[in-house]
N, C-alpha and C positions, 0 to 999 in steps of 0.2 A: 404445320409440320414442316420443318426445314430440311430438305435433303439435297445432296449434290452440289451445294454452293459454299462448302466449307472454305475453299480457297479465297472466295470473294469476302466472306465474313471476316476470315482471318486477316486479310489485306487491310481491312478497315481497322480492326481491333489492334493488330500486332505491328502494322507498318505505317499506315497513312496517319492515323490520329496521333500516335506518340511522336512521329517524326515532325508533323507540323506543329504540335504543341511545343516541341523543343526548338522550333525555329529552323529546322533542317528542311532544305528544299525537297519537296516531293510533288510530283505532278498531280493535277486533278485526274479523275477518272471518266472515261467515256465508255458506258456499258451498252453494247449493242446486241442485237439478236433479232431473229425472226419473231413474228407475232406468237405470243404464247409461250415464249421461252422464260418468262418470270423476271425479266430485267427491272420493270418498274416495282414489282412487289419486293425484289431483293433490295433496292435502294430504300423503299419505304421502311423495311425491316432495319436497315442500317441507321436511318433517320430516327426511328423509335428508340434504338439503343442509345444514340447520341442525346436524344432529349432526356432519357431516363438518367443520364449522368450530369444533366445540367447544361449541356451545350446550347448554343444558340442555332436554331434550325429553321430554315424556311419550310413552309408546306410544299408538297409536290406541286411545282409549277408547270402544269401541262400547257403545251402551246398548240392550240388547234390551228388548222390551216387559215391563213389570212390574219392571224393575231400579231400584234407588234410586240415582240419578245422584250424589247428595251423598256416598254411601258410596264410589262408584267413584272420584270425584274426590279424596276423602280419602286413599285408598290411593296414588294416583298422586303427590299433593303430599308424602306421607311419603318417597317414593323420591327426589323432587326435593330435599327437605330434606336428605336424606343426601348427594346430590351437591353440595349447597351447603355442607356441613360443619356444618349446624345441629344434627345429631345429638350432636356432641361439644361444642357450645356450653355454657358454664358458667353463663350467665345464667339466673337463676331463671325469669324470665317466659317464656323460650323452652322450658325444660323443661316448664312447666306448659302451654304452648301445645301442645307435641307430645303431651303426655299427652291432652289434650282431643281432639285430631285423632285420635289412636289409638282413642279411644272411639268416634268418629263412623265411622272406618273398620271397626270391628268391628260396631256396631249400626245404623249409618245414622241416619236422622232418626226415632229410636224414642222412645217416651214416656220411657224411662229417661234417654236422653241430654238430651231437653228439660228434664227435671225437675232436672238438675244446676244447682248455682248457677254463675252467671257467664253469659257471652255465649252465644247460640244457636249451633247447628252452622254455619250459613252465615257467621256472623261470625267464628267461629274459623278457618274455611277462608280467608276473606279476609285475616285476620291473618297466617296462616302464609304465604300467597302473597306478601304484602308483605315479610315477612322474607326469603323467597327472593329477591325483587326487590332488596332492600337488599344481599344478599350478592353478587348479580350485578353491581350497581353497582361493588362494590369490586374486581371483576375486570376492569372496564372494557370488555371486549369480549365479553361473554357475554349472550345472549338467553335468555329463558325461553319455551318454546313449549308451549302446551297444545291438544290436538286431541280434541275430543268428537265422535263419529260417531253417526249414526242419531238425531239429536236429535228428530226428529218422534215417537219412541217415548216420549218423556217427556210422558206424557198427564196426570199428576197435576199439578194447577195449583199446589199449594204447593211441590212439589219443583222444578218448572220455575222458579217465581219465586225460590226460594232459590239455585238454581244460577246463574241469570242475574245475580242481585244480587251473589252473591259474586265472580263473574268480573268484572262491570261495575265494581264498587267497587275492585278491584285495578287495573283499566285506568285508572280515573280518579284514582287515589291520586297525590299529589305529595309528594316529599321536598324539604326545604330543605337544600341543600349549600352549602359554602363554595367560592368560585371565586377565582382570582388577583386581587389587588387589595383583598382584604378584604371583598368583597361576598358577599352570600348570595343565592341564587336558588332558585326552585322548579323542580324537574323530575320528569317522569314515570319510572315504573319501566320497565326493559328487559324487559317482559312483553307477549306477545301470545297471542290465543286464536283458534283456528279451530274453528267449529262447522260440521258438514256434515250434510245431510239432504234430505228431500224438500221440494218447494215449499210444501206446507201449513204447515210450521213457521213460515213468515213470518206466516201468519194467527194462529196460536195465540200466538206470542210478542209480535207487535205489538198484538194486541187487548187484552192484559192489561197490558203494560208501556208501550205507546205510545211516547211521544217519548223515554222513558229508554233503551229498547232501541235505537232508532234513533240516539241520540247515542253509544252505546257500541259498537255493532256496525254495520258496513257490509255490506249484503246484496248478494251477487253470484249471479245465477242463470245457470247454464251453458247455452249454446246447442249446437245441433249444430255439428260442425266442417266447415269448407268443404273441398271435394274438393282444392282446391290444397295445402292443408296435409297432407292424407293422402297425396297423390302424392309431396310432398316427404319425408314420413316413410319411404316405401318406396323412394325413389330410391337409397339405398346398395345395396339388394338388386340393382338393375338395373345400376349402374355399377361397383360394387366387389365385390359378393358379400358374404355373411355368413359370418364365420370359424367353423368348427366343427373338432372333431377326428375324423378317420375311424377306420375299425375297426382300423387299425394303429397308431393314436395320433398319426399325423402331422397337421399342419394342412391344412385343406382349406376350400373355400368353396362356399356354395350361392348360386346367382344366380336371378334372377326375369326372365322375358321381359316387355317393356312391356305386352303384351296381358293378362298376368296381373295386372300392377300396376293397370291400368285396371279390370279385372273385380272385383278385391278392393274398390277405391274405390266402384264403381257399386253393388255389393251392400251395401255398409256403410251407405249413406244418411247419411253424416256421424255415426253413432253410434259412440262409442269401443267399447262392448261388442260391437257387431256387427263393427267393424273387427277387433278381436282374434280373434272367432270365426271370421271368414272367412279371416283369415291363418293361424290355428292349423290349421284343416281343410285348407287348401291345402298347408301344410308337410307334413302327414302323408299326404296323398294320393299322393305319389310316393316313389320311392327313389333317383332320380338327383340330380345336382347342379344341375339347372334346374327351377324351378317354372313350369309352363306354365299358359295359360288353361284348357286342358282339365282340368288338375288342380284348379284353382280351382273349376270347375263340378262336378267329382266330389265334392270335399270339401264344397261348399255343399248338395248334395243331402242329406247327412247332417246339415248344420247347420240346414237350413230349419225343421224342427219347433221347434228351440229358439229361432230368430229369431222365428218366429210367436208363440210363447208369451211372448217378451219383450214384444213390442209389445201383445199381448193383456192382459198384466198391467197395463200402463200405462192402457189403455182401461178395464179393469175397475175400476180404482181411482177413476176419475172420477165426480163426481156426474152423475145422469141428464141433467140440463139441459146440462152441458158436453159429454157424449159425444154427445147428440142434435145440438147445434151442430156438431161436428166432422163427423159423419156426413152432416148436411144440406149442410155446405159442401163436402164431398168429392163429393157427388152432382152439383154444379154444374160447368159448364165453368170453367176457370181464369179466363177473362175475365169471368164473370158472378158471381164470388163478392165481391158487396158486402154490406154489412150489411143493406140493405133486402131484397135477393133472398134471403139466407139466412133472415132473420126471416120472410119471406112463405112460403118453402118449408117452414119448421119450424111454421107455423100461428100465429105471433104476430100480434096485432092491429096493431102498428106496429113499425117497426124499432127504435125506441129500447128496446123491451122486452127485446131481445136484447143491448143495449150492455154491461151489467154482466158478462154471461157472456163476451162477446168480450174485454172488458178483462182478466178473470182469465186467460183462455187466452193472452193476449198477455203481460201484465206479470208475472203470478205463475208461470204454468206454462211460458211461453215455447214454446208449441206452435204458435201462429200469429203472423202479423204483420198488424196492422191497416192495411195499405197500401191503395192503390186500384188494382186490386181486393185483396181479402184474399189472403194466401198462407200456406203452412205453413213454419214453422221446422223442426218436427220431420219431417224428410223420410221417415223410416221409417213413421211413422203415416200420412202422405200415401200413400205407395206401397202400404201395406196395405189402405188404404180405396179406393184408386182403380185398382188394378191386381191382377195375380195374383202379385205379390211376397209372400213370398219364393220362391214355387215357379216 
């Protein structure tokens, strides 16, 4: 059930895909958010939609800590090259290009690969991606979509720089093509890139590549989902029921009473992970064809430790200054949550000393809003710090 991410889905369907197909420049997308915000699931959904219309799509390329991202990308590009028919191409330069990419796929950015004559690994990957884009142009209605996940784990500065340069150069590349009337025009390749990860990636990428990264990737940080969208997502359970097969193999339906719908939304605090957790436990809490509010509460008792651990993991990842700011803010009455009051309660000499921390918690992490007074965007953190939620 997709709720609260209509803008991002529309961005792919109505902006990014049609513009890149038409050869019009459009930046890649960096989707960031705290754990459980649904960023990876969102892009997997976009990738599914792309696959359904015949686009060439990589699998979700998750980057565990310590993994060579260049090697991971090389393997995926070889698969795309096969889909594009490049593996059977007779041109010598393509054969040589594929050979060099295969060496990168085996060894990554190793000294032996770097020592070979010719362009470096990241340049070779860019060249192959450009060839794949050229093949997509010939197909006229095919996009190339690359999804790299957990990008915050790319801690090696050299690897991160090479990866972003390879992808960014392909996004910026222009081909000269002939159009009716005998004219020649430049057009971009039908390629797009989605990077997904935790908010701190924006700091590491932006600090080293600066304006270049900003020109080639648009950063979107996901907020919590509003309750109205979550209620809408569950409405089919209430009005129509969810189709299942019963023990006899016949079609049946599971329904949800409105009070259960409201309880799931209230417990979720706008967090996609918690929304799924509350719904899953409510589903298994009963055996009949109606999910009740009592079953939601029963299921949540088992889910509460996992919900608490989820929020605690987010808080534990924060630098001490940011966590202190949140805890101090939570300790004030909602109408008293101004920067001056928070700074004073936290022991700062003046309110402006807490300004940079507040800015990061708002713009980078999307945990608070610097309104008058300040408020929480991340409602699960607010509930955890100000009430007995999730218990």
